[in-house]
One Martini backbone bead per residue (centre of mass of N, CA, C, O) as a GRO file, in nm:
protein
  364
    1MET     BB    1  -0.049  -1.189   0.055
    2THR     BB    2   0.210  -1.055   0.187
    3ALA     BB    3   0.580  -1.083   0.168
    4SER     BB    4   0.874  -1.183   0.249
    5ILE     BB    5   1.234  -1.153   0.161
    6GLN     BB    6   1.516  -1.388   0.108
    7PHE     BB    7   1.861  -1.358   0.060
    8ALA     BB    8   2.092  -1.642   0.092
    9ALA     BB    9   2.382  -1.659  -0.042
   10VAL     BB   10   2.352  -1.583  -0.340
   11ALA     BB   11   2.434  -1.751  -0.654
   12LYS     BB   12   2.573  -1.693  -0.998
   13ARG     BB   13   2.658  -1.919  -1.268
   14TYR     BB   14   2.845  -1.922  -1.587
   15GLY     BB   15   3.032  -2.135  -1.541
   16PRO     BB   16   3.322  -1.947  -1.462
   17VAL     BB   17   3.110  -1.717  -1.417
   18ASP     BB   18   3.055  -1.461  -1.178
   19VAL     BB   19   2.775  -1.275  -1.148
   20ILE     BB   20   2.694  -1.379  -0.847
   21PRO     BB   21   2.873  -1.446  -0.563
   22ASP     BB   22   2.724  -1.284  -0.293
   23PHE     BB   23   2.379  -1.261  -0.187
   24SER     BB   24   2.227  -1.051   0.070
   25LEU     BB   25   1.868  -1.006   0.160
   26ASP     BB   26   1.619  -0.820   0.343
   27ILE     BB   27   1.261  -0.815   0.292
   28ALA     BB   28   0.991  -0.665   0.382
   29ALA     BB   29   0.677  -0.661   0.427
   30GLY     BB   30   0.571  -0.401   0.204
   31GLU     BB   31   0.823  -0.337   0.056
   32PHE     BB   32   1.019  -0.101  -0.143
   33ILE     BB   33   1.249  -0.227  -0.375
   34VAL     BB   34   1.554  -0.113  -0.535
   35LEU     BB   35   1.742  -0.215  -0.813
   36LEU     BB   36   2.053  -0.050  -0.872
   37GLY     BB   37   2.219  -0.022  -1.196
   38PRO     BB   38   2.408  -0.116  -1.430
   39SER     BB   39   2.474  -0.285  -1.685
   40GLY     BB   40   2.566  -0.608  -1.561
   41CYS     BB   41   2.519  -0.622  -1.227
   42GLY     BB   42   2.253  -0.842  -1.167
   43LYS     BB   43   1.952  -0.749  -1.119
   44SER     BB   44   1.785  -0.928  -1.320
   45THR     BB   45   1.890  -1.199  -1.220
   46LEU     BB   46   1.768  -1.180  -0.939
   47LEU     BB   47   1.473  -1.157  -1.029
   48ARG     BB   48   1.469  -1.429  -1.187
   49MET     BB   49   1.533  -1.605  -0.942
   50LEU     BB   50   1.286  -1.522  -0.777
   51ALA     BB   51   1.079  -1.617  -1.010
   52GLY     BB   52   1.222  -1.892  -1.152
   53LEU     BB   53   1.386  -1.829  -1.438
   54GLU     BB   54   1.638  -1.889  -1.258
   55SER     BB   55   1.887  -2.047  -1.132
   56VAL     BB   56   2.059  -2.153  -0.838
   57SER     BB   57   2.383  -2.210  -0.744
   58ASP     BB   58   2.356  -2.065  -0.456
   59GLY     BB   59   2.161  -2.082  -0.198
   60ARG     BB   60   1.869  -1.888  -0.083
   61ILE     BB   61   1.504  -1.852  -0.123
   62VAL     BB   62   1.272  -1.664   0.079
   63LEU     BB   63   0.905  -1.683   0.113
   64GLY     BB   64   0.738  -1.631   0.384
   65GLY     BB   65   0.931  -1.878   0.514
   66THR     BB   66   0.970  -2.015   0.228
   67ASP     BB   67   1.141  -2.232   0.036
   68VAL     BB   68   1.186  -2.144  -0.332
   69THR     BB   69   1.441  -2.227  -0.495
   70ASP     BB   70   1.292  -2.505  -0.643
   71LEU     BB   71   1.054  -2.368  -0.745
   72PRO     BB   72   0.832  -2.304  -0.962
   73PRO     BB   73   0.692  -2.021  -1.073
   74GLY     BB   74   0.378  -2.105  -1.027
   75LYS     BB   75   0.445  -2.166  -0.695
   76ARG     BB   76   0.524  -1.865  -0.566
   77GLY     BB   77   0.323  -1.610  -0.584
   78LEU     BB   78   0.409  -1.429  -0.830
   79ALA     BB   79   0.450  -1.105  -1.004
   80MET     BB   80   0.542  -1.001  -1.340
   81VAL     BB   81   0.696  -0.706  -1.489
   82PHE     BB   82   0.793  -0.614  -1.797
   83GLN     BB   83   0.933  -0.435  -2.041
   84GLN     BB   84   0.762  -0.608  -2.199
   85TYR     BB   85   0.425  -0.656  -2.225
   86ALA     BB   86   0.310  -0.933  -2.339
   87LEU     BB   87   0.056  -0.924  -2.519
   88TYR     BB   88  -0.238  -1.033  -2.656
   89PRO     BB   89  -0.345  -0.916  -2.963
   90HIS     BB   90  -0.638  -1.088  -2.983
   91MET     BB   91  -0.703  -0.962  -2.711
   92SER     BB   92  -0.848  -0.819  -2.473
   93VAL     BB   93  -0.800  -0.658  -2.191
   94PHE     BB   94  -0.967  -0.846  -2.019
   95ASP     BB   95  -0.837  -1.116  -2.123
   96ASN     BB   96  -0.548  -1.053  -2.045
   97MET     BB   97  -0.614  -1.027  -1.733
   98ALA     BB   98  -0.772  -1.319  -1.715
   99PHE     BB   99  -0.594  -1.555  -1.817
  100GLY     BB  100  -0.442  -1.656  -1.558
  101LEU     BB  101  -0.697  -1.726  -1.393
  102ARG     BB  102  -0.823  -1.934  -1.589
  103ASN     BB  103  -0.578  -2.133  -1.586
  104ILE     BB  104  -0.637  -2.187  -1.254
  105GLY     BB  105  -0.967  -2.192  -1.208
  106VAL     BB  106  -1.114  -1.939  -1.174
  107ALA     BB  107  -1.396  -1.808  -1.120
  108ASP     BB  108  -1.583  -1.598  -1.306
  109ALA     BB  109  -1.674  -1.404  -1.081
  110GLN     BB  110  -1.384  -1.353  -0.976
  111VAL     BB  111  -1.265  -1.247  -1.235
  112GLN     BB  112  -1.452  -1.006  -1.270
  113GLN     BB  113  -1.382  -0.866  -1.001
  114ARG     BB  114  -1.073  -0.833  -1.034
  115VAL     BB  115  -1.064  -0.685  -1.307
  116THR     BB  116  -1.244  -0.447  -1.235
  117ALA     BB  117  -1.076  -0.340  -0.996
  118ALA     BB  118  -0.808  -0.300  -1.152
  119ALA     BB  119  -0.918  -0.111  -1.374
  120GLN     BB  120  -1.002   0.117  -1.184
  121MET     BB  121  -0.724   0.168  -1.053
  122LEU     BB  122  -0.590   0.206  -1.369
  123GLU     BB  123  -0.786   0.336  -1.575
  124LEU     BB  124  -0.935   0.079  -1.770
  125ASP     BB  125  -1.255   0.051  -1.786
  126ALA     BB  126  -1.285   0.189  -2.089
  127LEU     BB  127  -1.073  -0.054  -2.227
  128LEU     BB  128  -1.163  -0.367  -2.208
  129GLN     BB  129  -1.244  -0.406  -2.537
  130ARG     BB  130  -0.973  -0.364  -2.629
  131LYS     BB  131  -0.690  -0.380  -2.812
  132PRO     BB  132  -0.354  -0.335  -2.799
  133GLY     BB  133  -0.346  -0.177  -3.084
  134GLN     BB  134  -0.546   0.058  -2.936
  135LEU     BB  135  -0.299   0.139  -2.762
  136SER     BB  136  -0.090   0.282  -2.571
  137GLY     BB  137   0.198   0.240  -2.404
  138GLY     BB  138   0.083   0.312  -2.123
  139GLN     BB  139  -0.167   0.127  -2.139
  140ARG     BB  140  -0.015  -0.140  -2.174
  141GLN     BB  141   0.138  -0.127  -1.907
  142ARG     BB  142  -0.120  -0.127  -1.730
  143VAL     BB  143  -0.212  -0.405  -1.819
  144ALA     BB  144   0.035  -0.555  -1.713
  145ILE     BB  145  -0.016  -0.469  -1.421
  146GLY     BB  146  -0.306  -0.581  -1.398
  147ARG     BB  147  -0.226  -0.879  -1.442
  148ALA     BB  148  -0.077  -0.881  -1.166
  149VAL     BB  149  -0.297  -0.785  -0.965
  150VAL     BB  150  -0.515  -1.020  -1.001
  151LYS     BB  151  -0.328  -1.240  -0.849
  152GLU     BB  152  -0.257  -1.167  -0.564
  153PRO     BB  153   0.033  -1.149  -0.465
  154LYS     BB  154   0.312  -1.160  -0.254
  155ALA     BB  155   0.471  -1.024  -0.505
  156PHE     BB  156   0.627  -0.770  -0.694
  157LEU     BB  157   0.785  -0.768  -1.023
  158PHE     BB  158   1.016  -0.529  -1.176
  159ASP     BB  159   1.149  -0.503  -1.520
  160GLU     BB  160   1.191  -0.224  -1.650
  161PRO     BB  161   0.880  -0.095  -1.719
  162LEU     BB  162   0.969   0.218  -1.840
  163SER     BB  163   1.171   0.212  -2.090
  164ASN     BB  164   0.939   0.237  -2.338
  165LEU     BB  165   0.881   0.521  -2.242
  166ASP     BB  166   0.820   0.826  -2.235
  167ALA     BB  167   0.874   1.080  -2.023
  168LYS     BB  168   0.577   1.136  -1.947
  169LEU     BB  169   0.484   0.839  -1.905
  170ARG     BB  170   0.697   0.764  -1.698
  171SER     BB  171   0.603   0.960  -1.480
  172ARG     BB  172   0.312   0.861  -1.453
  173THR     BB  173   0.369   0.555  -1.400
  174ARG     BB  174   0.533   0.599  -1.147
  175ILE     BB  175   0.297   0.713  -0.983
  176GLU     BB  176   0.112   0.465  -1.012
  177ILE     BB  177   0.298   0.269  -0.861
  178ALA     BB  178   0.303   0.422  -0.595
  179ARG     BB  179  -0.005   0.406  -0.549
  180LEU     BB  180  -0.028   0.101  -0.556
  181HIS     BB  181   0.145   0.049  -0.306
  182LYS     BB  182  -0.035   0.209  -0.109
  183ARG     BB  183  -0.297   0.043  -0.152
  184LEU     BB  184  -0.174  -0.263  -0.115
  185GLY     BB  185   0.099  -0.314   0.055
  186SER     BB  186   0.310  -0.447  -0.120
  187THR     BB  187   0.558  -0.626  -0.226
  188MET     BB  188   0.842  -0.465  -0.398
  189VAL     BB  189   1.048  -0.531  -0.693
  190PHE     BB  190   1.275  -0.300  -0.856
  191VAL     BB  191   1.421  -0.261  -1.175
  192THR     BB  192   1.700  -0.028  -1.245
  193HIS     BB  193   1.901   0.251  -1.404
  194ASP     BB  194   1.713   0.476  -1.279
  195GLN     BB  195   1.753   0.707  -1.029
  196VAL     BB  196   1.476   0.847  -1.027
  197GLU     BB  197   1.306   0.598  -0.976
  198ALA     BB  198   1.445   0.518  -0.715
  199MET     BB  199   1.401   0.782  -0.546
  200THR     BB  200   1.069   0.787  -0.582
  201LEU     BB  201   0.995   0.472  -0.486
  202ALA     BB  202   1.174   0.393  -0.253
  203ASP     BB  203   1.255   0.279   0.060
  204ARG     BB  204   1.495   0.110  -0.070
  205ILE     BB  205   1.830   0.096  -0.192
  206VAL     BB  206   2.013  -0.113  -0.427
  207VAL     BB  207   2.341  -0.082  -0.498
  208MET     BB  208   2.500  -0.210  -0.786
  209ASN     BB  209   2.825  -0.398  -0.834
  210GLY     BB  210   2.930  -0.677  -0.968
  211GLY     BB  211   2.700  -0.848  -0.792
  212ARG     BB  212   2.702  -0.629  -0.563
  213ILE     BB  213   2.671  -0.448  -0.273
  214GLU     BB  214   2.743  -0.111  -0.234
  215GLN     BB  215   2.449  -0.005  -0.129
  216LEU     BB  216   2.219   0.038   0.157
  217GLY     BB  217   1.923   0.255   0.146
  218ALA     BB  218   1.791   0.536   0.164
  219PRO     BB  219   1.768   0.769  -0.071
  220MET     BB  220   1.902   1.015   0.092
  221GLU     BB  221   2.139   0.853   0.199
  222ILE     BB  222   2.263   0.788  -0.074
  223TYR     BB  223   2.291   1.086  -0.169
  224GLN     BB  224   2.437   1.222   0.092
  225LYS     BB  225   2.591   0.921   0.179
  226PRO     BB  226   2.802   0.787   0.009
  227ARG     BB  227   3.018   0.512   0.032
  228THR     BB  228   3.113   0.561  -0.269
  229LYS     BB  229   3.217   0.669  -0.572
  230PHE     BB  230   3.021   0.506  -0.736
  231VAL     BB  231   2.761   0.608  -0.602
  232ALA     BB  232   2.811   0.913  -0.640
  233GLY     BB  233   2.816   0.885  -0.964
  234PHE     BB  234   2.532   0.734  -1.008
  235VAL     BB  235   2.387   0.918  -0.803
  236GLY     BB  236   2.266   1.163  -0.987
  237SER     BB  237   2.130   1.468  -1.159
  238PRO     BB  238   2.386   1.535  -1.197
  239ALA     BB  239   2.677   1.439  -1.133
  240MET     BB  240   2.925   1.428  -0.943
  241ASN     BB  241   3.196   1.608  -0.858
  242PHE     BB  242   3.547   1.554  -0.945
  243LEU     BB  243   3.865   1.608  -0.758
  244PRO     BB  244   4.189   1.602  -0.757
  245VAL     BB  245   4.398   1.563  -0.462
  246GLU     BB  246   4.614   1.686  -0.195
  247ARG     BB  247   4.738   1.615   0.101
  248VAL     BB  248   4.800   1.810   0.389
  249PRO     BB  249   4.914   1.913   0.659
  250ASP     BB  250   4.751   1.882   0.991
  251ASP     BB  251   4.640   2.032   1.333
  252GLN     BB  252   4.286   2.052   1.342
  253GLY     BB  253   4.121   1.772   1.250
  254ARG     BB  254   4.130   1.849   0.939
  255ALA     BB  255   4.123   1.804   0.613
  256VAL     BB  256   4.377   1.912   0.387
  257VAL     BB  257   4.369   2.042   0.051
  258ARG     BB  258   4.508   2.041  -0.282
  259LEU     BB  259   4.464   2.184  -0.561
  260TYR     BB  260   4.568   2.210  -0.885
  261GLY     BB  261   4.635   2.537  -0.833
  262GLY     BB  262   4.714   2.538  -0.496
  263GLU     BB  263   4.471   2.546  -0.341
  264LEU     BB  264   4.325   2.557  -0.024
  265LEU     BB  265   4.122   2.306   0.160
  266ARG     BB  266   3.911   2.300   0.441
  267THR     BB  267   3.758   2.050   0.564
  268GLN     BB  268   3.496   1.845   0.742
  269VAL     BB  269   3.697   1.615   0.750
  270ALA     BB  270   3.843   1.392   0.924
  271ALA     BB  271   4.142   1.328   1.023
  272SER     BB  272   4.330   1.047   0.870
  273ASP     BB  273   4.532   0.783   0.795
  274ALA     BB  274   4.320   0.646   0.593
  275LEU     BB  275   4.331   0.856   0.360
  276GLY     BB  276   4.590   0.965   0.276
  277ARG     BB  277   4.715   1.156  -0.001
  278GLU     BB  278   4.554   1.051  -0.243
  279LEU     BB  279   4.271   1.228  -0.356
  280CYS     BB  280   3.908   1.292  -0.361
  281VAL     BB  281   3.669   1.529  -0.442
  282GLY     BB  282   3.311   1.581  -0.371
  283VAL     BB  283   3.042   1.763  -0.551
  284ARG     BB  284   2.751   1.888  -0.598
  285PRO     BB  285   2.600   2.130  -0.779
  286GLU     BB  286   2.448   2.253  -0.517
  287GLY     BB  287   2.755   2.272  -0.369
  288LEU     BB  288   2.826   2.483  -0.613
  289LYS     BB  289   2.920   2.824  -0.595
  290LEU     BB  290   2.912   3.139  -0.654
  291ALA     BB  291   3.227   3.332  -0.601
  292GLU     BB  292   3.459   3.572  -0.573
  293ALA     BB  293   3.653   3.370  -0.370
  294GLY     BB  294   3.683   3.121  -0.520
  295VAL     BB  295   3.887   2.821  -0.557
  296ILE     BB  296   3.732   2.787  -0.833
  297SER     BB  297   3.829   2.814  -1.181
  298GLY     BB  298   3.652   2.914  -1.493
  299GLY     BB  299   3.492   2.840  -1.796
  300VAL     BB  300   3.209   2.876  -1.973
  301GLU     BB  301   3.057   2.611  -2.182
  302LEU     BB  302   2.764   2.569  -2.040
  303ILE     BB  303   2.399   2.627  -2.035
  304GLU     BB  304   2.133   2.511  -1.828
  305ARG     BB  305   1.791   2.573  -1.879
  306LEU     BB  306   1.537   2.444  -1.636
  307GLY     BB  307   1.379   2.692  -1.492
  308GLU     BB  308   1.427   2.629  -1.168
  309ARG     BB  309   1.721   2.595  -1.296
  310SER     BB  310   2.081   2.633  -1.332
  311LEU     BB  311   2.357   2.504  -1.536
  312ALA     BB  312   2.711   2.516  -1.511
  313HIS     BB  313   2.975   2.454  -1.735
  314VAL     BB  314   3.311   2.421  -1.611
  315GLY     BB  315   3.630   2.488  -1.721
  316LEU     BB  316   3.936   2.381  -1.631
  317GLY     BB  317   4.284   2.392  -1.645
  318ASN     BB  318   4.294   2.050  -1.632
  319GLY     BB  319   4.014   1.964  -1.810
  320THR     BB  320   3.796   1.987  -1.617
  321VAL     BB  321   3.440   1.942  -1.562
  322VAL     BB  322   3.200   2.137  -1.397
  323VAL     BB  323   2.892   2.147  -1.206
  324ALA     BB  324   2.678   2.434  -1.144
  325GLU     BB  325   2.459   2.600  -0.950
  326VAL     BB  326   2.265   2.875  -1.069
  327PRO     BB  327   2.112   3.152  -1.091
  328VAL     BB  328   1.858   3.227  -1.307
  329GLN     BB  329   1.925   3.554  -1.304
  330ARG     BB  330   2.207   3.504  -1.399
  331PRO     BB  331   2.429   3.655  -1.618
  332LEU     BB  332   2.545   3.426  -1.859
  333ALA     BB  333   2.829   3.340  -2.065
  334LEU     BB  334   3.014   3.220  -2.288
  335GLY     BB  335   3.346   3.240  -2.139
  336ASP     BB  336   3.307   3.302  -1.865
  337VAL     BB  337   3.461   3.385  -1.569
  338VAL     BB  338   3.452   3.179  -1.277
  339HIS     BB  339   3.376   3.141  -0.925
  340LEU     BB  340   3.406   2.865  -0.692
  341GLN     BB  341   3.227   2.730  -0.395
  342PRO     BB  342   3.227   2.492  -0.168
  343ASP     BB  343   3.028   2.317   0.041
  344LEU     BB  344   3.153   2.172   0.319
  345ASP     BB  345   2.894   2.002   0.403
  346GLN     BB  346   2.900   1.869   0.083
  347LEU     BB  347   3.179   1.742   0.119
  348HIS     BB  348   3.375   1.482  -0.024
  349VAL     BB  349   3.601   1.213   0.060
  350PHE     BB  350   3.826   1.009  -0.138
  351ASP     BB  351   4.001   0.748  -0.142
  352ALA     BB  352   4.198   0.526  -0.319
  353SER     BB  353   3.949   0.300  -0.286
  354GLY     BB  354   3.662   0.486  -0.283
  355VAL     BB  355   3.607   0.577  -0.004
  356ALA     BB  356   3.397   0.754   0.199
  357HIS     BB  357   3.421   1.090   0.348
  358HIS     BB  358   3.246   1.284   0.573
  359ALA     BB  359   3.109   1.543   0.697
  360GLU     BB  360   3.096   1.699   0.987
  361VAL     BB  361   2.896   1.819   1.217
  362ARG     BB  362   2.832   2.133   1.299
  363ALA     BB  363   2.808   2.346   1.535
  364ALA     BB  364   2.562   2.589   1.622
   0.00000   0.00000   0.00000
């Protein structure tokens, strides 16, 4: 039976160091939540506190309406999949998946039924008699996931489970986890620093920074309307382009900024005293296009041919390098001088404190 999860003003301290100062989050039953952030932001610590592997300094953790803050791990009804597979090398795949059930006295017939069903779901049924040393990395990770599935937990916890896989296996296993969530409808909390994993798996993403929630929202909301410069720079590959600008007086309700070369750019962001004078504009590569009269000019330093699209790295006169998406058929060479124009609907303005101000929707 799947369950909701609530972090209520949870804090974690190691001596005088506040790793997580004050964290609150409600996760609905059946929801897939991804905790996303750089190393050291506290995401794995939160997962370990939820699992009962780390103590809580302050606050409460509630699982399905029951306070589990002080319960030992084995009493919480959770299943955790780690970055390391942690399989018993001398046991078969079947015995690795069955080990936890046998430990708690589940009847043999029930063990057989659960392991067989999980193995079929994860395409492991032909591998049940093999030892871990006879499996690929992707197969071992699926065994680790299967070991969690057979427990029929209230929620699944994933701690960077794809980090040790190569790119192809990572992509395939990511799809398998998404399918698993669809089949089981279980609550899942997934920790990663990989924004591609977050974007493709999550119902909602929790972007973390310094032990705090920087932004919480649906994947495309996070991508299209980042709340801060940190989020804008962390989510997206390649990262958002940032250019320092200066705001100039304006009397038409839209913020006008001056680029480093003196060019003026009238944004679609509402003019406001809260913006201040020293600003930064941000635009993603797909929002920066080649244009004969583009306000940004520079020389091509690198071209990434990615098949379905090409990315040009353009060096500007002030030493900044921006990345622009260019037509795959466009003949570009290193050293070519190009002009770029940002799509004003995709342009973001960040004030001195790093808070984002987004373009207003233009009337049709």
